[in-house]
NUSE-950558 format. One record per residue (C-alpha): residue in three letters; x, y, z. Coordinates in steps of 0.02 Angstrom, whole numbers, padded with zeros to 5 digits, always signed. Layout:
BEGIN
ALAXYZ ...
// end
This chain:
BEGIN
MET+11761-07313-04162 THR+11881-07406-04049 ILE+11961-07332-03895 SER+12140-07380-03866 PRO+12194-07447-03696 GLU+12298-07288-03671 GLU+12147-07177-03704 ASP+12040-07283-03588 GLU+12170-07271-03450 ALA+12187-07083-03474 PHE+11998-07065-03458 ASN+11997-07173-03302 GLU+12135-07067-03225 ILE+12037-06907-03258 GLU+11884-06986-03180 ARG+11983-07041-03025 ARG+12054-06866-03001 ALA+11882-06788-03019 LYS+11813-06904-02886 GLN+11959-06864-02770 ARG+11929-06677-02790 LYS+11744-06701-02758 GLU+11780-06798-02598 SER+11906-06666-02542 VAL+11776-06530-02561 ARG+11646-06632-02467 ALA+11770-06666-02326 ALA+11814-06481-02314 MET+11630-06436-02307 ARG+11601-06561-02167 ARG+11745-06486-02068 VAL+11672-06312-02086 ASP+11500-06373-02032 GLU+11570-06464-01880 ASP+11686-06325-01823 ASP+11596-06212-01699 ASP+11729-06078-01721 ILE+11685-06047-01903 GLN+11523-05954-01929 ILE+11468-05879-02092 TYR+11351-05731-02084 GLN+11270-05662-02238 ARG+11229-05480-02213 PRO+11076-05409-02297 TRP+11107-05293-02443 VAL+11101-05109-02396 GLY+11041-04992-02531 LEU+11044-04804-02546 THR+10909-04691-02479 ASP+10826-04562-02591 GLU+10919-04427-02494 GLU+11087-04510-02523 ILE+11053-04528-02708 LYS+10998-04346-02721 HIS+11155-04290-02628 ILE+11267-04391-02744 GLU+11177-04321-02898 GLU+11198-04143-02834 THR+11381-04161-02787 THR+11442-04258-02939 THR+11551-04147-03047 CYS+11661-04175-03197 LEU+11785-04087-03308 GLU+11750-04043-03490 ASN+11817-04205-03559 GLU+11734-04317-03429 SER+11564-04400-03430 TRP+11447-04341-03292 LEU+11351-04505-03303 ARG+11510-04607-03283 ASN+11562-04503-03131 LEU+11387-04520-03057 THR+11392-04708-03081 ARG+11563-04721-02999 ASN+11506-04613-02852 LEU+11350-04721-02828 GLU+11455-04878-02835 ALA+11578-04809-02707 LYS+11437-04764-02587 LEU+11360-04938-02605 LYS+11528-05021-02572 GLU+11551-04912-02418 LYS+11382-04964-02349 ASN+11400-05150-02389 ILE+11575-05190-02327 
// end
């Protein structure tokens, strides 16, 4: 199988662009590392206590055509989001 000069040039252009993007990302990462004003903190995950889970279970309600499990899941998710924002 022979590659035409046009195909070869198209491949080379894709490769050049990929290298440029890679270098741009590396440069941006260096700037973040060198900039004392930018600090990234990763907070530890905060789960629910047994008491919080029990309270959510006891207070979850639904109408006739709703799923109690779905409402419980959504309430648990909301509480976790609240604690982890």
